[in-house]
Backbone and ligand atoms as CSV (ligand in chain L), in Angstrom:
chain,resi,resn,atom,element,x,y,z
A,1,MET,N,N,26.045,13.505,0.707
A,1,MET,CA,C,24.936,13.007,-0.120
A,1,MET,C,C,24.601,13.985,-1.239
A,2,ALA,N,N,24.560,13.480,-2.443
A,2,ALA,CA,C,24.205,14.323,-3.574
A,2,ALA,C,C,22.732,14.700,-3.489
A,3,ASP,N,N,22.447,15.894,-3.831
A,3,ASP,CA,C,21.066,16.356,-3.740
A,3,ASP,C,C,20.532,16.685,-5.132
A,4,ARG,N,N,20.936,15.899,-6.072
A,4,ARG,CA,C,20.542,16.136,-7.453
A,4,ARG,C,C,19.331,15.257,-7.771
A,5,LYS,N,N,18.183,15.854,-7.722
A,5,LYS,CA,C,16.967,15.067,-7.915
A,5,LYS,C,C,16.136,15.588,-9.071
A,6,THR,N,N,15.655,14.689,-9.861
A,6,THR,CA,C,14.651,15.041,-10.846
A,6,THR,C,C,13.400,14.279,-10.448
A,7,ARG,N,N,12.297,14.673,-10.984
A,7,ARG,CA,C,11.045,13.975,-10.652
A,7,ARG,C,C,11.146,12.494,-10.985
A,8,GLY,N,N,11.748,12.202,-12.121
A,8,GLY,CA,C,11.860,10.812,-12.543
A,8,GLY,C,C,12.677,9.982,-11.573
A,9,GLU,N,N,13.833,10.488,-11.226
A,9,GLU,CA,C,14.709,9.777,-10.279
A,9,GLU,C,C,13.990,9.546,-8.961
A,10,GLU,N,N,13.318,10.571,-8.549
A,10,GLU,CA,C,12.612,10.510,-7.279
A,10,GLU,C,C,11.590,9.369,-7.298
A,11,GLY,N,N,10.887,9.263,-8.406
A,11,GLY,CA,C,9.871,8.229,-8.534
A,11,GLY,C,C,10.476,6.841,-8.467
A,12,ARG,N,N,11.586,6.659,-9.117
A,12,ARG,CA,C,12.198,5.329,-9.161
A,12,ARG,C,C,12.712,4.893,-7.797
A,13,LYS,N,N,13.197,5.852,-7.034
A,13,LYS,CA,C,13.785,5.508,-5.741
A,13,LYS,C,C,12.732,5.258,-4.663
A,14,MET,N,N,11.501,5.586,-4.990
A,14,MET,CA,C,10.437,5.503,-4.008
A,14,MET,C,C,10.150,4.052,-3.601
A,15,LYS,N,N,9.806,3.905,-2.354
A,15,LYS,CA,C,9.414,2.587,-1.859
A,15,LYS,C,C,7.973,2.674,-1.357
A,16,ALA,N,N,7.350,1.538,-1.261
A,16,ALA,CA,C,5.967,1.501,-0.787
A,16,ALA,C,C,5.941,1.073,0.679
A,17,TYR,N,N,5.128,1.751,1.442
A,17,TYR,CA,C,5.007,1.434,2.867
A,17,TYR,C,C,3.544,1.338,3.247
A,18,MET,N,N,3.304,0.589,4.267
A,18,MET,CA,C,1.972,0.541,4.830
A,18,MET,C,C,2.035,1.176,6.213
A,19,GLY,N,N,1.215,2.191,6.406
A,19,GLY,CA,C,1.110,2.817,7.720
A,19,GLY,C,C,-0.150,2.271,8.353
A,20,PHE,N,N,-0.035,1.791,9.559
A,20,PHE,CA,C,-1.198,1.127,10.137
A,20,PHE,C,C,-1.223,1.222,11.647
A,21,GLU,N,N,-2.388,0.944,12.167
A,21,GLU,CA,C,-2.566,0.853,13.608
A,21,GLU,C,C,-2.264,-0.588,14.002
A,22,LYS,N,N,-1.362,-0.743,14.929
A,22,LYS,CA,C,-0.853,-2.061,15.297
A,22,LYS,C,C,-1.945,-3.115,15.514
A,23,ASP,N,N,-2.981,-2.740,16.204
A,23,ASP,CA,C,-4.009,-3.723,16.544
A,23,ASP,C,C,-5.017,-3.976,15.428
A,24,TYR,N,N,-4.933,-3.197,14.372
A,24,TYR,CA,C,-5.880,-3.363,13.263
A,24,TYR,C,C,-5.143,-3.510,11.954
A,25,PHE,N,N,-4.099,-4.288,11.972
A,25,PHE,CA,C,-3.253,-4.472,10.809
A,25,PHE,C,C,-4.096,-4.812,9.585
A,26,ASN,N,N,-3.902,-4.050,8.536
A,26,ASN,CA,C,-4.575,-4.263,7.248
A,26,ASN,C,C,-6.049,-3.873,7.232
A,27,GLU,N,N,-6.623,-3.643,8.375
A,27,GLU,CA,C,-8.023,-3.222,8.364
A,27,GLU,C,C,-8.075,-1.715,8.232
A,28,ILE,N,N,-7.249,-1.059,9.012
A,28,ILE,CA,C,-7.141,0.385,8.909
A,28,ILE,C,C,-5.704,0.679,8.547
A,29,ALA,N,N,-5.469,0.982,7.305
A,29,ALA,CA,C,-4.090,1.194,6.888
A,29,ALA,C,C,-4.036,2.161,5.725
A,30,VAL,N,N,-2.931,2.841,5.623
A,30,VAL,CA,C,-2.724,3.742,4.494
A,30,VAL,C,C,-1.515,3.274,3.700
A,31,LEU,N,N,-1.563,3.560,2.426
A,31,LEU,CA,C,-0.461,3.245,1.541
A,31,LEU,C,C,0.387,4.507,1.398
A,32,ILE,N,N,1.671,4.362,1.652
A,32,ILE,CA,C,2.561,5.521,1.616
A,32,ILE,C,C,3.690,5.263,0.628
A,33,PHE,N,N,3.915,6.202,-0.251
A,33,PHE,CA,C,5.072,6.143,-1.133
A,33,PHE,C,C,6.079,7.163,-0.639
A,34,ALA,N,N,7.259,6.685,-0.272
A,34,ALA,CA,C,8.279,7.555,0.285
A,34,ALA,C,C,9.653,6.941,0.048
A,35,HIS,N,N,10.678,7.669,0.432
A,35,HIS,CA,C,12.039,7.188,0.189
A,35,HIS,C,C,12.623,6.408,1.355
A,36,SER,N,N,12.080,6.610,2.521
A,36,SER,CA,C,12.606,5.916,3.689
A,36,SER,C,C,11.478,5.696,4.681
A,37,VAL,N,N,11.709,4.795,5.583
A,37,VAL,CA,C,10.676,4.491,6.570
A,37,VAL,C,C,10.410,5.719,7.447
A,38,LYS,N,N,11.465,6.498,7.671
A,38,LYS,CA,C,11.332,7.699,8.485
A,38,LYS,C,C,10.413,8.706,7.791
A,39,GLU,N,N,10.664,8.894,6.512
A,39,GLU,CA,C,9.851,9.817,5.734
A,39,GLU,C,C,8.406,9.309,5.656
A,40,ALA,N,N,8.269,8.016,5.454
A,40,ALA,CA,C,6.944,7.420,5.353
A,40,ALA,C,C,6.139,7.619,6.635
A,41,LYS,N,N,6.820,7.483,7.735
A,41,LYS,CA,C,6.159,7.610,9.029
A,41,LYS,C,C,5.585,9.009,9.229
A,42,VAL,N,N,6.415,9.999,8.963
A,42,VAL,CA,C,5.989,11.389,9.128
A,42,VAL,C,C,4.893,11.728,8.127
A,43,LEU,N,N,5.121,11.342,6.883
A,43,LEU,CA,C,4.181,11.630,5.810
A,43,LEU,C,C,2.825,10.982,6.080
A,44,GLY,N,N,2.864,9.727,6.483
A,44,GLY,CA,C,1.631,8.989,6.749
A,44,GLY,C,C,0.845,9.641,7.874
A,45,TRP,N,N,1.556,10.024,8.890
A,45,TRP,CA,C,0.900,10.625,10.055
A,45,TRP,C,C,0.270,11.968,9.714
A,46,ASN,N,N,0.973,12.740,8.884
A,46,ASN,CA,C,0.507,14.092,8.578
A,46,ASN,C,C,-0.521,14.159,7.457
A,47,ASN,N,N,-0.668,13.083,6.721
A,47,ASN,CA,C,-1.535,13.140,5.543
A,47,ASN,C,C,-2.592,12.057,5.541
A,48,CYS,N,N,-3.099,11.775,6.680
A,48,CYS,CA,C,-4.092,10.714,6.781
A,48,CYS,C,C,-5.229,11.230,7.653
A,49,ASP,N,N,-6.439,11.137,7.114
A,49,ASP,CA,C,-7.597,11.698,7.804
A,49,ASP,C,C,-7.892,11.026,9.129
A,50,PHE,N,N,-7.660,9.723,9.179
A,50,PHE,CA,C,-8.081,8.995,10.376
A,50,PHE,C,C,-6.931,8.570,11.274
A,51,CYS,N,N,-5.686,8.913,10.871
A,51,CYS,CA,C,-4.537,8.451,11.657
A,51,CYS,C,C,-4.466,9.090,13.041
A,52,ASP,N,N,-5.182,10.186,13.229
A,52,ASP,CA,C,-5.192,10.829,14.539
A,52,ASP,C,C,-5.678,9.872,15.619
A,53,ASN,N,N,-6.489,8.923,15.197
A,53,ASN,CA,C,-7.042,7.963,16.156
A,53,ASN,C,C,-6.112,6.793,16.427
A,54,PHE,N,N,-5.017,6.765,15.724
A,54,PHE,CA,C,-4.087,5.658,15.899
A,54,PHE,C,C,-3.336,5.809,17.215
A,55,ILE,N,N,-3.257,4.725,17.936
A,55,ILE,CA,C,-2.546,4.744,19.208
A,55,ILE,C,C,-1.173,4.121,19.034
A,56,ASN,N,N,-1.152,3.031,18.286
A,56,ASN,CA,C,0.114,2.348,18.026
A,56,ASN,C,C,0.434,2.382,16.538
A,57,TYR,N,N,0.625,3.590,16.050
A,57,TYR,CA,C,0.889,3.784,14.635
A,57,TYR,C,C,2.232,3.189,14.239
A,58,ARG,N,N,2.226,2.361,13.209
A,58,ARG,CA,C,3.448,1.719,12.723
A,58,ARG,C,C,3.538,1.874,11.222
A,59,VAL,N,N,4.759,1.774,10.737
A,59,VAL,CA,C,4.980,1.801,9.298
A,59,VAL,C,C,5.858,0.619,8.921
A,60,THR,N,N,5.464,-0.088,7.884
A,60,THR,CA,C,6.272,-1.202,7.428
A,60,THR,C,C,6.409,-1.148,5.911
A,61,GLN,N,N,7.555,-1.539,5.420
A,61,GLN,CA,C,7.760,-1.515,3.976
A,61,GLN,C,C,7.043,-2.690,3.327
A,62,ILE,N,N,6.416,-2.417,2.195
A,62,ILE,CA,C,5.771,-3.486,1.426
A,62,ILE,C,C,6.801,-3.980,0.416
A,63,LYS,N,N,7.331,-5.141,0.669
A,63,LYS,CA,C,8.419,-5.651,-0.166
A,63,LYS,C,C,7.933,-6.677,-1.176
A,64,ASN,N,N,8.664,-6.771,-2.278
A,64,ASN,CA,C,8.390,-7.778,-3.314
A,64,ASN,C,C,6.964,-7.732,-3.852
A,65,GLN,N,N,6.394,-6.555,-3.897
A,65,GLN,CA,C,5.045,-6.394,-4.445
A,65,GLN,C,C,5.103,-5.251,-5.448
A,66,SER,N,N,5.790,-5.501,-6.564
A,66,SER,CA,C,6.039,-4.402,-7.501
A,66,SER,C,C,4.748,-3.823,-8.077
A,67,TRP,N,N,3.687,-4.642,-8.157
A,67,TRP,CA,C,2.414,-4.145,-8.693
A,67,TRP,C,C,1.835,-2.995,-7.871
A,68,ILE,N,N,2.254,-2.916,-6.601
A,68,ILE,CA,C,1.706,-1.866,-5.729
A,68,ILE,C,C,2.029,-0.468,-6.278
A,69,PHE,N,N,3.100,-0.394,-7.071
A,69,PHE,CA,C,3.495,0.903,-7.616
A,69,PHE,C,C,2.522,1.414,-8.676
A,70,LYS,N,N,1.621,0.554,-9.123
A,70,LYS,CA,C,0.556,1.006,-10.031
A,70,LYS,C,C,-0.374,1.978,-9.314
A,71,GLU,N,N,-0.374,1.903,-7.989
A,71,GLU,CA,C,-1.240,2.780,-7.198
A,71,GLU,C,C,-0.659,4.185,-7.063
A,72,MET,N,N,0.599,4.317,-7.416
A,72,MET,CA,C,1.253,5.628,-7.317
A,72,MET,C,C,0.548,6.633,-8.206
A,73,ILE,N,N,0.237,7.795,-7.663
A,73,ILE,CA,C,-0.444,8.788,-8.482
A,73,ILE,C,C,0.460,9.953,-8.852
A,74,LYS,N,N,1.648,10.011,-8.246
A,74,LYS,CA,C,2.617,11.023,-8.641
A,74,LYS,C,C,4.014,10.575,-8.247
A,75,ASP,N,N,5.004,11.307,-8.753
A,75,ASP,CA,C,6.397,10.921,-8.550
A,75,ASP,C,C,6.973,11.365,-7.213
A,76,THR,N,N,6.247,12.184,-6.509
A,76,THR,CA,C,6.757,12.692,-5.239
A,76,THR,C,C,6.104,11.907,-4.091
A,77,PRO,N,N,6.750,11.886,-2.941
A,77,PRO,CA,C,6.191,11.114,-1.816
A,77,PRO,C,C,4.752,11.521,-1.498
A,78,HIS,N,N,3.901,10.553,-1.328
A,78,HIS,CA,C,2.499,10.848,-1.027
A,78,HIS,C,C,1.818,9.674,-0.324
A,79,VAL,N,N,0.636,9.979,0.154
A,79,VAL,CA,C,-0.134,8.999,0.915
A,79,VAL,C,C,-1.447,8.699,0.200
A,80,ILE,N,N,-1.826,7.459,0.165
A,80,ILE,CA,C,-3.129,7.083,-0.368
A,80,ILE,C,C,-3.892,6.438,0.774
A,81,ASP,N,N,-4.878,7.148,1.291
A,81,ASP,CA,C,-5.514,6.611,2.493
A,81,ASP,C,C,-6.698,5.693,2.180
A,82,ASN,N,N,-6.928,5.471,0.889
A,82,ASN,CA,C,-7.975,4.519,0.540
A,82,ASN,C,C,-7.515,3.676,-0.648
A,83,PRO,N,N,-6.490,2.868,-0.430
A,83,PRO,CA,C,-5.970,2.074,-1.542
A,83,PRO,C,C,-6.995,1.043,-2.019
A,84,LYS,N,N,-6.892,0.685,-3.272
A,84,LYS,CA,C,-7.782,-0.321,-3.845
A,84,LYS,C,C,-7.670,-1.611,-3.041
A,85,SER,N,N,-8.782,-2.072,-2.512
A,85,SER,CA,C,-8.717,-3.268,-1.674
A,85,SER,C,C,-9.685,-4.330,-2.186
A,86,CYS,N,N,-9.478,-5.523,-1.737
A,86,CYS,CA,C,-10.277,-6.668,-2.176
A,86,CYS,C,C,-11.729,-6.515,-1.713
A,87,GLU,N,N,-12.662,-6.756,-2.620
A,87,GLU,CA,C,-14.081,-6.601,-2.277
A,87,GLU,C,C,-14.547,-7.668,-1.300
A,88,GLU,N,N,-13.839,-8.747,-1.262
A,88,GLU,CA,C,-14.253,-9.855,-0.412
A,88,GLU,C,C,-13.660,-9.746,1.007
A,89,CYS,N,N,-12.345,-9.665,1.095
A,89,CYS,CA,C,-11.708,-9.674,2.416
A,89,CYS,C,C,-11.296,-8.276,2.879
A,90,MET,N,N,-11.488,-7.279,2.007
A,90,MET,CA,C,-11.171,-5.883,2.319
A,90,MET,C,C,-9.677,-5.615,2.552
A,91,MET,N,N,-8.857,-6.583,2.217
A,91,MET,CA,C,-7.427,-6.419,2.423
A,91,MET,C,C,-6.784,-5.799,1.189
A,92,TRP,N,N,-5.650,-5.180,1.407
A,92,TRP,CA,C,-4.845,-4.715,0.287
A,92,TRP,C,C,-3.395,-4.912,0.667
A,93,GLY,N,N,-2.520,-4.855,-0.338
A,93,GLY,CA,C,-1.092,-4.976,-0.065
A,93,GLY,C,C,-0.616,-6.409,0.011
A,94,VAL,N,N,-1.522,-7.359,-0.119
A,94,VAL,CA,C,-1.144,-8.770,-0.054
A,94,VAL,C,C,-0.876,-9.305,-1.458
A,95,SER,N,N,-1.803,-9.011,-2.350
A,95,SER,CA,C,-1.613,-9.363,-3.748
A,95,SER,C,C,-2.382,-8.344,-4.582
A,96,GLU,N,N,-2.109,-8.343,-5.884
A,96,GLU,CA,C,-2.766,-7.371,-6.737
A,96,GLU,C,C,-4.265,-7.630,-6.782
A,97,ILE,N,N,-5.047,-6.548,-6.795
A,97,ILE,CA,C,-6.491,-6.681,-6.924
A,97,ILE,C,C,-6.816,-6.727,-8.415
A,98,GLY,N,N,-7.460,-7.779,-8.839
A,98,GLY,CA,C,-7.747,-7.957,-10.255
A,98,GLY,C,C,-8.951,-7.149,-10.718
A,99,ALA,N,N,-9.282,-7.292,-12.001
A,99,ALA,CA,C,-10.424,-6.587,-12.584
A,99,ALA,C,C,-11.727,-7.035,-11.921
A,100,ASP,N,N,-11.719,-8.233,-11.363
A,100,ASP,CA,C,-12.897,-8.740,-10.669
A,100,ASP,C,C,-13.034,-8.176,-9.256
A,101,GLY,N,N,-12.069,-7.345,-8.852
A,101,GLY,CA,C,-12.128,-6.721,-7.539
A,101,GLY,C,C,-11.641,-7.605,-6.415
A,102,LEU,N,N,-11.043,-8.726,-6.763
A,102,LEU,CA,C,-10.613,-9.683,-5.743
A,102,LEU,C,C,-9.093,-9.825,-5.679
A,103,CYS,N,N,-8.601,-10.169,-4.506
A,103,CYS,CA,C,-7.193,-10.488,-4.357
A,103,CYS,C,C,-6.986,-11.930,-4.803
A,104,GLU,N,N,-5.755,-12.324,-4.934
A,104,GLU,CA,C,-5.475,-13.678,-5.419
A,104,GLU,C,C,-6.085,-14.753,-4.531
A,105,GLY,N,N,-5.964,-14.572,-3.238
A,105,GLY,CA,C,-6.468,-15.559,-2.296
A,105,GLY,C,C,-7.963,-15.761,-2.436
A,106,CYS,N,N,-8.719,-14.671,-2.510
A,106,CYS,CA,C,-10.173,-14.775,-2.607
A,106,CYS,C,C,-10.598,-15.323,-3.964
A,107,ARG,N,N,-9.840,-14.983,-4.995
A,107,ARG,CA,C,-10.171,-15.486,-6.322
A,107,ARG,C,C,-10.032,-17.012,-6.345
A,108,GLU,N,N,-8.979,-17.489,-5.725
A,108,GLU,CA,C,-8.772,-18.937,-5.671
A,108,GLU,C,C,-9.916,-19.621,-4.927
A,109,LEU,N,N,-10.346,-19.009,-3.840
A,109,LEU,CA,C,-11.432,-19.594,-3.053
A,109,LEU,C,C,-12.737,-19.614,-3.834
A,110,ASN,N,N,-12.938,-18.580,-4.669
A,110,ASN,CA,C,-14.196,-18.467,-5.413
A,110,ASN,C,C,-14.237,-19.319,-6.667
A,111,GLU,N,N,-13.061,-19.667,-7.154
A,111,GLU,CA,C,-13.016,-20.443,-8.396
A,111,GLU,C,C,-13.542,-21.849,-8.176
A,112,PRO,N,N,-14.424,-22.270,-9.055
A,112,PRO,CA,C,-14.845,-23.666,-8.959
A,112,PRO,C,C,-13.648,-24.560,-9.252
A,113,THR,N,N,-13.559,-25.678,-8.619
A,113,THR,CA,C,-12.399,-26.548,-8.828
A,113,THR,C,C,-12.340,-26.964,-10.287
A,114,GLN,N,N,-11.175,-26.786,-10.848
A,114,GLN,CA,C,-11.012,-27.056,-12.275
A,114,GLN,C,C,-10.647,-28.522,-12.506
A,115,THR,N,N,-11.645,-29.309,-12.747
A,115,THR,CA,C,-11.399,-30.725,-12.993
A,115,THR,C,C,-11.392,-31.022,-14.485
A,116,THR,N,N,-12.331,-30.404,-15.198
A,116,THR,CA,C,-12.379,-30.615,-16.649
A,116,THR,C,C,-12.260,-29.285,-17.370
A,117,ASP,N,N,-12.092,-29.328,-18.655
A,117,ASP,CA,C,-12.103,-28.088,-19.416
A,117,ASP,C,C,-12.988,-28.185,-20.654
L,1,ZN,ZN,ZN,-9.417,-10.949,-0.778
């Protein structure tokens, strides 16, 4: 394996993961940027204030959600233990949180039915 890394390359290869407690999926979770699930697991565990309380700590890759990379604050692997979440359902990682503070699902629910314009 080549070990030729620049900060830029490192950033591009990064994947997004969600580290969470099995029984509280999405309620208590951290966002992890890392290169592999193995790295994410270790990183999430070591860099999360509340993960010590996790009994069934799991890590899963967040796929097909390219907007999540907007949350990245640096090019090297890191953990965000308070990712931007929906003001209504408190979830994150499902869809992008808009300027209104809502995820797509909650925005749709809040929108009055568009019958006329
Ligand atoms: Zn929501």
